[in-house]
LUMKE-289821 format. One record per residue (C-alpha): residue number from 1; x, y, z; chain; residue in three letters. Coordinates in Angstrom, 2 decimals, padded with zeros to 5 digits. Each point is the difference from the previous one (the first is absolute). Layout:
N
{rec NUM, {X, Y, Z}, "A", "Ala"},
...
***
This chain:
211
{rec 1, {119.42, -014.73, 131.76}, "A", "Met"},
{rec 2, {002.40, 002.88, -000.60}, "A", "Lys"},
{rec 3, {003.60, -000.60, 000.89}, "A", "Arg"},
{rec 4, {001.33, 002.05, 002.88}, "A", "Leu"},
{rec 5, {002.80, 002.41, -000.84}, "A", "Pro"},
{rec 6, {003.35, -001.53, 000.86}, "A", "Ala"},
{rec 7, {000.77, 002.48, 002.79}, "A", "Leu"},
{rec 8, {-003.37, -000.52, 001.72}, "A", "Leu"},
{rec 9, {000.27, -003.78, -000.29}, "A", "Ala"},
{rec 10, {003.49, 000.08, 001.49}, "A", "Thr"},
{rec 11, {-001.15, 002.19, 002.90}, "A", "Thr"},
{rec 12, {-002.91, -002.31, 000.80}, "A", "Ile"},
{rec 13, {002.28, -003.03, -000.13}, "A", "Ala"},
{rec 14, {002.40, 001.68, 002.43}, "A", "Leu"},
{rec 15, {-002.83, 000.82, 002.40}, "A", "Leu"},
{rec 16, {-001.26, -003.58, -000.06}, "A", "Cys"},
{rec 17, {003.45, -001.46, 000.58}, "A", "Ala"},
{rec 18, {001.63, -000.52, 003.37}, "A", "Gln"},
{rec 19, {001.48, 003.29, 001.27}, "A", "Pro"},
{rec 20, {003.47, 000.26, -001.49}, "A", "Ala"},
{rec 21, {000.99, 003.50, 001.07}, "A", "Leu"},
{rec 22, {-000.44, -000.29, 003.77}, "A", "Ala"},
{rec 23, {001.13, 003.02, 001.96}, "A", "Gly"},
{rec 24, {003.60, 000.67, 000.93}, "A", "Ala"},
{rec 25, {000.04, 003.52, 001.39}, "A", "Gln"},
{rec 26, {003.54, 001.28, 000.36}, "A", "Arg"},
{rec 27, {001.25, 000.96, 003.43}, "A", "Glu"},
{rec 28, {000.86, 003.66, 000.14}, "A", "Glu"},
{rec 29, {001.33, 002.51, 002.50}, "A", "Asp"},
{rec 30, {-002.87, 001.86, 001.66}, "A", "Leu"},
{rec 31, {000.27, 003.32, 001.73}, "A", "Ser"},
{rec 32, {-000.96, 000.08, 003.68}, "A", "Ala"},
{rec 33, {-003.20, 001.92, -000.79}, "A", "Ser"},
{rec 34, {-001.08, -002.42, -002.74}, "A", "Val"},
{rec 35, {000.82, -002.99, 002.20}, "A", "Arg"},
{rec 36, {-002.06, 001.47, 002.84}, "A", "Ala"},
{rec 37, {-002.93, 000.76, -002.29}, "A", "Ala"},
{rec 38, {000.04, -003.50, -001.49}, "A", "Leu"},
{rec 39, {000.33, -001.57, 003.44}, "A", "His"},
{rec 40, {-003.11, 001.83, 001.11}, "A", "Gly"},
{rec 41, {-001.82, -001.02, -003.17}, "A", "Ala"},
{rec 42, {000.59, -003.74, 000.54}, "A", "Val"},
{rec 43, {-000.69, -000.04, 003.74}, "A", "Ala"},
{rec 44, {-002.01, -003.18, 000.51}, "A", "Asp"},
{rec 45, {-003.27, 001.38, 001.29}, "A", "Arg"},
{rec 46, {-003.24, -001.86, -000.56}, "A", "Ala"},
{rec 47, {-001.79, 001.09, -003.16}, "A", "Ser"},
{rec 48, {-003.48, 001.41, 000.63}, "A", "Pro"},
{rec 49, {-002.79, -000.49, -002.50}, "A", "Glu"},
{rec 50, {000.76, 001.68, -003.33}, "A", "Pro"},
{rec 51, {-001.96, 003.16, -000.75}, "A", "Ile"},
{rec 52, {-001.94, -000.08, -003.27}, "A", "Phe"},
{rec 53, {-001.68, 003.01, -001.62}, "A", "Pro"},
{rec 54, {-003.39, -001.53, 000.82}, "A", "Ser"},
{rec 55, {-001.62, -003.20, 001.25}, "A", "Ala"},
{rec 56, {-001.05, -000.77, -003.58}, "A", "Met"},
{rec 57, {003.58, 000.41, -001.21}, "A", "Glu"},
{rec 58, {001.21, -002.37, 002.70}, "A", "Arg"},
{rec 59, {-002.46, -002.73, -001.01}, "A", "Val"},
{rec 60, {000.70, 000.46, -003.71}, "A", "Arg"},
{rec 61, {003.79, 000.10, 000.29}, "A", "Trp"},
{rec 62, {000.34, -002.96, 002.36}, "A", "Leu"},
{rec 63, {-002.54, -002.02, -001.99}, "A", "Gly"},
{rec 64, {001.57, 000.64, -003.39}, "A", "Glu"},
{rec 65, {003.60, -000.42, 001.12}, "A", "Met"},
{rec 66, {-000.98, -003.16, 001.89}, "A", "Ser"},
{rec 67, {-001.49, -001.47, -003.17}, "A", "Asp"},
{rec 68, {003.20, 000.75, -001.92}, "A", "Arg"},
{rec 69, {002.20, -001.45, 002.75}, "A", "Leu"},
{rec 70, {-002.07, -003.16, 000.54}, "A", "Tyr"},
{rec 71, {002.22, -002.43, -001.93}, "A", "Lys"},
{rec 72, {003.17, 001.23, 001.68}, "A", "Arg"},
{rec 73, {-001.38, 000.17, 003.58}, "A", "Val"},
{rec 74, {-002.89, -002.52, 000.27}, "A", "Pro"},
{rec 75, {-000.79, 000.47, 003.70}, "A", "Asp"},
{rec 76, {-002.60, 002.82, 000.26}, "A", "Pro"},
{rec 77, {001.04, 001.31, 003.43}, "A", "Lys"},
{rec 78, {003.67, 000.01, -000.91}, "A", "Glu"},
{rec 79, {-000.83, 001.75, -003.27}, "A", "Arg"},
{rec 80, {-002.03, 002.79, 001.61}, "A", "Ile"},
{rec 81, {002.59, 000.50, 002.78}, "A", "Asp"},
{rec 82, {002.70, 000.24, -002.67}, "A", "Phe"},
{rec 83, {-001.94, 002.53, -002.09}, "A", "Leu"},
{rec 84, {-000.88, 002.16, 003.00}, "A", "Lys"},
{rec 85, {003.67, 000.06, 001.02}, "A", "Thr"},
{rec 86, {001.09, 000.89, -003.54}, "A", "Val"},
{rec 87, {-002.51, 002.83, -000.13}, "A", "Tyr"},
{rec 88, {000.98, 001.36, 003.42}, "A", "Tyr"},
{rec 89, {003.77, -000.17, -000.52}, "A", "Glu"},
{rec 90, {-000.19, 001.42, -003.52}, "A", "Ala"},
{rec 91, {-002.23, 002.82, 001.20}, "A", "Gln"},
{rec 92, {002.33, 000.67, 002.95}, "A", "Arg"},
{rec 93, {002.95, 000.36, -002.41}, "A", "Ala"},
{rec 94, {-001.91, 002.09, -002.53}, "A", "Gly"},
{rec 95, {-000.06, -002.76, -002.63}, "A", "Leu"},
{rec 96, {-002.72, -001.39, -002.23}, "A", "Asp"},
{rec 97, {-001.09, -003.36, 001.50}, "A", "Pro"},
{rec 98, {-000.36, -001.46, -003.49}, "A", "Gln"},
{rec 99, {003.60, 000.99, -000.78}, "A", "Leu"},
{rec 100, {001.07, -001.94, 003.10}, "A", "Val"},
{rec 101, {-002.04, -003.02, -001.14}, "A", "Leu"},
{rec 102, {001.68, 000.16, -003.41}, "A", "Gly"},
{rec 103, {003.44, 000.20, 001.62}, "A", "Leu"},
{rec 104, {-000.76, -002.99, 002.24}, "A", "Ile"},
{rec 105, {-001.20, -001.99, -003.01}, "A", "Gln"},
{rec 106, {003.28, 000.58, -001.81}, "A", "Val"},
{rec 107, {002.28, -000.29, 003.04}, "A", "Glu"},
{rec 108, {-001.32, -003.10, 001.77}, "A", "Ser"},
{rec 109, {-003.10, -001.26, -001.79}, "A", "Gly"},
{rec 110, {-001.85, 000.53, 003.33}, "A", "Phe"},
{rec 111, {002.16, -002.61, 001.73}, "A", "Lys"},
{rec 112, {000.43, 000.96, 003.66}, "A", "Lys"},
{rec 113, {003.23, -001.93, 000.55}, "A", "Tyr"},
{rec 114, {001.63, 000.75, -003.35}, "A", "Ser"},
{rec 115, {003.77, 000.53, 000.14}, "A", "Val"},
{rec 116, {001.91, 001.33, -003.01}, "A", "Ser"},
{rec 117, {003.50, -001.15, -001.01}, "A", "Pro"},
{rec 118, {001.25, 003.32, 001.44}, "A", "Ala"},
{rec 119, {-001.70, -000.73, 003.35}, "A", "Gly"},
{rec 120, {-003.00, 002.36, -000.32}, "A", "Ala"},
{rec 121, {-002.93, -001.24, 002.07}, "A", "Arg"},
{rec 122, {-003.75, -000.20, 000.05}, "A", "Gly"},
{rec 123, {-002.81, 001.50, -002.05}, "A", "Tyr"},
{rec 124, {001.86, 003.19, -000.90}, "A", "Met"},
{rec 125, {003.47, -001.60, -000.09}, "A", "Gln"},
{rec 126, {001.67, 002.19, 002.61}, "A", "Val"},
{rec 127, {003.73, -000.38, 000.47}, "A", "Met"},
{rec 128, {001.02, -000.89, 003.61}, "A", "Pro"},
{rec 129, {002.51, 002.86, 000.25}, "A", "Phe"},
{rec 130, {-002.96, 002.39, 000.35}, "A", "Trp"},
{rec 131, {-000.83, -001.51, 003.41}, "A", "Val"},
{rec 132, {003.55, 000.69, 001.14}, "A", "Arg"},
{rec 133, {-000.04, 003.54, -001.38}, "A", "Gln"},
{rec 134, {-003.40, 001.29, 001.04}, "A", "Ile"},
{rec 135, {-001.78, -002.70, 002.04}, "A", "Gly"},
{rec 136, {000.39, -002.15, 003.07}, "A", "Thr"},
{rec 137, {001.38, -003.52, 000.33}, "A", "Ser"},
{rec 138, {-003.37, -001.48, 000.99}, "A", "Asp"},
{rec 139, {-001.68, 000.99, -003.28}, "A", "Gln"},
{rec 140, {-000.77, -002.93, -002.30}, "A", "Asn"},
{rec 141, {-000.11, 000.76, -003.72}, "A", "Leu"},
{rec 142, {-002.28, -003.01, -000.59}, "A", "Phe"},
{rec 143, {-002.65, 001.58, 002.24}, "A", "His"},
{rec 144, {-002.75, 001.47, -002.21}, "A", "Leu"},
{rec 145, {-000.28, 003.47, 001.52}, "A", "Arg"},
{rec 146, {003.75, 000.35, 000.56}, "A", "Thr"},
{rec 147, {000.82, -000.99, -003.57}, "A", "Asn"},
{rec 148, {-002.57, 002.34, -001.53}, "A", "Leu"},
{rec 149, {000.99, 002.86, 002.28}, "A", "Arg"},
{rec 150, {003.65, -000.34, -000.96}, "A", "Tyr"},
{rec 151, {-000.77, -000.45, -003.70}, "A", "Gly"},
{rec 152, {-002.32, 003.01, -000.19}, "A", "Cys"},
{rec 153, {002.37, 002.15, 002.07}, "A", "Thr"},
{rec 154, {002.96, -000.92, -002.22}, "A", "Ile"},
{rec 155, {-001.91, 000.72, -003.23}, "A", "Leu"},
{rec 156, {-001.11, 003.37, 001.40}, "A", "Arg"},
{rec 157, {003.64, 000.72, 000.98}, "A", "His"},
{rec 158, {001.13, -000.71, -003.56}, "A", "Tyr"},
{rec 159, {-002.83, 002.11, -001.45}, "A", "Leu"},
{rec 160, {001.14, 002.89, 002.20}, "A", "Asn"},
{rec 161, {003.60, -000.53, -001.14}, "A", "Met"},
{rec 162, {-001.10, 000.10, -003.63}, "A", "Glu"},
{rec 163, {-002.37, 002.98, 000.35}, "A", "Asp"},
{rec 164, {-003.05, -002.16, -000.72}, "A", "Gly"},
{rec 165, {001.45, -001.77, -003.06}, "A", "Asp"},
{rec 166, {-001.66, -003.42, 000.30}, "A", "Leu"},
{rec 167, {002.10, -001.59, -002.74}, "A", "Tyr"},
{rec 168, {003.26, 000.80, 001.80}, "A", "Arg"},
{rec 169, {-001.43, -000.75, 003.45}, "A", "Ala"},
{rec 170, {-001.08, -003.47, -001.12}, "A", "Leu"},
{rec 171, {003.45, -000.54, -001.52}, "A", "Gly"},
{rec 172, {001.57, 000.81, 003.37}, "A", "Arg"},
{rec 173, {-002.47, -002.23, 001.80}, "A", "Tyr"},
{rec 174, {000.98, -002.94, -002.19}, "A", "Asn"},
{rec 175, {003.70, 000.81, -000.15}, "A", "Gly"},
{rec 176, {-000.22, 000.48, -003.78}, "A", "Ser"},
{rec 177, {000.09, 003.78, -000.33}, "A", "Leu"},
{rec 178, {000.12, 001.04, -003.66}, "A", "Gly"},
{rec 179, {-001.39, -003.26, -001.38}, "A", "Arg"},
{rec 180, {-003.60, 000.01, -001.32}, "A", "Pro"},
{rec 181, {-001.05, -003.61, 000.59}, "A", "Glu"},
{rec 182, {-001.02, 000.19, 003.65}, "A", "Tyr"},
{rec 183, {-001.79, 003.38, -000.02}, "A", "Pro"},
{rec 184, {-001.89, -001.06, -003.13}, "A", "Asn"},
{rec 185, {-001.08, -003.28, 001.58}, "A", "Met"},
{rec 186, {-001.25, 001.70, 003.17}, "A", "Val"},
{rec 187, {-001.86, 002.63, -001.99}, "A", "Arg"},
{rec 188, {-001.61, -002.66, -002.22}, "A", "Ala"},
{rec 189, {-001.13, -002.01, 003.05}, "A", "Ala"},
{rec 190, {-001.27, 003.17, 001.68}, "A", "Trp"},
{rec 191, {-002.06, 001.12, -002.98}, "A", "Glu"},
{rec 192, {-001.22, -003.30, -001.46}, "A", "Arg"},
{rec 193, {-000.48, -002.22, 003.02}, "A", "Gln"},
{rec 194, {-000.72, 002.48, 002.81}, "A", "Trp"},
{rec 195, {-001.35, 003.09, -001.76}, "A", "Gly"},
{rec 196, {-002.84, 001.56, 001.96}, "A", "Trp"},
{rec 197, {-002.59, 002.73, -000.47}, "A", "Lys"},
{rec 198, {-001.25, 001.50, 003.27}, "A", "Pro"},
{rec 199, {-003.61, 000.98, 000.44}, "A", "Val"},
{rec 200, {000.74, 003.69, -000.68}, "A", "Glu"},
{rec 201, {001.50, -000.77, -003.42}, "A", "Arg"},
{rec 202, {-002.87, -002.29, -000.94}, "A", "Leu"},
{rec 203, {-002.50, 002.69, 000.92}, "A", "Ala"},
{rec 204, {001.80, 002.54, -002.19}, "A", "Gln"},
{rec 205, {-000.02, -002.22, -003.08}, "A", "Glu"},
{rec 206, {-002.81, 000.24, -002.52}, "A", "Thr"},
{rec 207, {-001.85, -003.17, -001.07}, "A", "Pro"},
{rec 208, {001.73, 000.26, -003.40}, "A", "Gln"},
{rec 209, {003.42, 000.14, 001.67}, "A", "Ala"},
{rec 210, {-000.73, -003.19, 001.87}, "A", "Arg"},
{rec 211, {-001.00, -001.92, -003.17}, "A", "Asn"},
***
C-alpha cells in the first residue's frame, strides 16, 4: 500500500480527531442596518420543507448524506430531520449544504450540546453574544433549527463582509482570521466527506469521465 503524503495524512488525522478549533466568533460593533438585517434573518420561524431541484434529487441527497452520517447520528428520524434542516437553512442563507456539514463536522463533531472552551454552543458553535446582539432572549442555541439558523446567518454575514472570500469568512467564523488551519480543515471535510454531485452534473458527465 502506498504511503499517504505527509500533508494528506496529517489532514485526515485532524479530521478524525476530536474538534480542536471550535468556534469563537469575535463580538463586533454592528451598524443599525446590519443588526436589523441579521435580526430578521434569525427570526425563529418554523422551517418549511426544503426545496430540492427535483424529487429525484431529494431522494438521492437525503439517502446519500444519511448513509454518510449514520455513525454520527444513529437514529434514522433524527438524522433525516437534521439533514433536512441543514439543507433548508443553508439554502436560505445562500450556502452549500455540504459546506455546512463540513463546518459542523469540524466545529462540533455533530454533537448537539457541544460547548467550546470559549463558550460557543451547539452544532455550529455559535457564541452566545449573537443572541444578545441580533436575537431574542427566548432563543436557545442548543435547539437544532435555532443553532443552524444562527450559524448559517453568521457565515453568510462574514462572506458578505469579505466579498465572498470563503477562506477569510471561515477565519472570522472561527475567530482565527489569517490562520490557515481552520479553513483548510473545513474545506477538506467539505470536499472529502460531504462532496456531492447533483443529478444535473451526473447527466452532463460522459461515461469515461465517471470511470
